[in-house]
C-alpha positions in Angstrom: 101.8 64.6 144.9 105.7 64.6 145.9 108.9 64.6 143.3 109.4 61.7 144.6 106.1 59.5 143.9 106.1 60.8 140.5 109.8 59.9 139.8 108.9 56.1 141.1 105.2 55.9 139.1 107.8 56.8 135.8 110.0 54.4 137.1 107.4 51.4 137.3 105.9 52.8 133.6 108.9 52.8 131.6 109.2 49.2 133.6 106.6 47.8 132.4 106.9 49.3 128.8 110.2 47.6 128.5 108.8 44.3 129.9 106.0 45.1 126.5 108.6 45.4 124.7 112.2 44.1 125.4 113.1 44.9 121.6 112.8 48.5 121.6 114.3 48.9 125.1 117.5 47.0 123.9 117.7 49.0 121.1 117.5 52.5 123.2 119.8 51.6 124.9 122.4 49.8 122.6 121.9 53.0 120.5 122.3 55.0 124.0 125.7 53.4 124.3 126.8 54.3 121.5 126.4 57.0 121.3 128.6 58.1 124.3 130.9 56.0 124.0 131.4 57.3 120.3 131.6 60.6 122.3 134.4 60.0 124.6 136.4 58.1 122.0 136.6 61.7 119.7 136.6 63.8 122.9 140.4 61.4 124.4 141.1 61.6 120.5 140.5 65.8 120.2 142.0 65.4 123.7 145.4 64.2 122.9 146.0 65.4 119.8 145.1 69.1 120.2 144.8 70.2 123.8 147.8 68.2 124.8 151.1 70.9 124.4 153.1 69.0 122.7 156.3 66.7 124.8 159.2 69.3 124.0 160.4 72.8 125.6 158.8 75.7 124.1 156.6 73.9 121.6 155.6 77.5 120.1 158.9 77.2 118.1 159.4 73.7 116.9 159.0 74.8 112.5 159.1 72.3 109.6 161.0 73.6 106.4 160.2 71.6 103.3 161.7 72.4 99.8 
C-alpha cells in the first residue's frame, strides 16, 4: 500500500470523525490557532526588543548614569 493511499484513507477517517463530533474539531482547531498565534506574537516581540540592534551608531557604547 502506497503512501498516498494511506494518506487518503487517514484523511477520509479524519473527515468522518469531524462530522461525528464537530465541537471537538472546533476546539482542536481553536487550540492550534491560539497556540500558533501566541508563539508568533512572542517571537515578534522577542525579535523586535532583543534581537534587533538599536538604531544608533555604536549601540554597544550607550551608557546610563544614574545617581
